[in-house]
C-alpha positions in Angstrom: 130.6 8.6 105.9 133.9 10.6 106.0 135.2 12.0 109.3 138.0 13.3 111.3 140.3 10.8 113.1 138.3 11.5 116.3 134.8 12.6 116.6 134.2 12.2 120.4 133.6 15.8 121.2 131.5 16.3 118.0 129.1 13.5 118.8 128.8 14.6 122.5 128.0 18.2 121.3 125.7 17.0 118.7 123.7 14.8 121.2 123.4 17.7 123.6 122.2 19.9 120.6 119.7 17.4 119.4 118.2 17.3 122.9 117.8 21.1 122.7 116.3 21.5 119.2 112.7 22.2 119.1 110.2 21.6 116.4 110.3 23.6 113.3 107.3 25.9 112.8 105.0 24.7 110.1 104.1 28.0 108.7 103.8 27.6 105.0 100.7 26.4 103.4 100.6 23.6 100.7 97.5 24.4 98.7 97.7 21.1 96.8 97.5 18.9 99.9 95.7 21.4 102.0 98.4 21.0 104.7 101.1 23.1 106.1 104.9 22.4 106.3 108.0 23.8 107.7 110.2 25.5 105.1 114.0 25.5 105.1 114.2 28.8 107.0 112.0 27.4 109.8 114.2 24.5 110.2 117.4 26.6 110.2 115.6 28.8 112.8 115.1 25.7 115.0 118.5 24.5 114.9 120.8 27.6 114.8 120.9 28.4 118.4 121.4 24.8 119.9 124.0 24.1 117.4 125.9 27.3 118.0 125.4 27.0 121.9 127.3 23.6 121.6 130.1 24.6 119.3 128.6 23.0 116.1 128.3 24.5 112.6 127.4 23.0 109.3 127.8 23.6 105.6 126.5 22.2 102.3 129.0 22.0 99.5 127.8 21.4 95.8 130.1 19.4 93.6 130.3 19.1 89.8 128.2 16.2 88.5 127.1 15.6 84.9 123.4 15.6 84.4 122.8 15.6 88.3 122.9 17.6 91.4 125.6 16.6 94.0 125.5 18.0 97.5 127.7 17.0 100.5 126.7 18.1 104.1 129.5 18.7 106.6 129.2 19.2 110.3 132.1 20.8 112.3 132.8 21.1 116.0 134.9 23.8 117.6 137.5 21.4 118.5 138.4 20.8 114.8 136.5 17.4 114.5 134.2 17.2 111.6 132.1 14.6 109.7 130.6 14.5 106.3 127.6 12.7 104.8 129.5 11.9 101.7 128.2 13.0 98.3 124.5 12.8 97.7 123.9 12.8 93.9 120.4 13.1 92.3 120.1 12.7 88.6 118.5 15.7 86.7 116.3 14.8 83.7 
């Protein structure tokens, strides 16, 4: 994990936001498994307001990778603090 020099305000805000985040609505039907699931739009709807209320935002960056998909997720705080998951690379066949 990469991060700014200090993440004190970021983790405090993230903790508060996580306490406010509700369940994502399982509103999409999976015909194969006869079940419902929360799609990405439902997850974003569930987190948008609690993150914004606590000065948090996120982005996902794609990186070049040969025969793979490579994504990095970053979380930012209004203080300027940030943290990154690092690059997640998944091979594509």
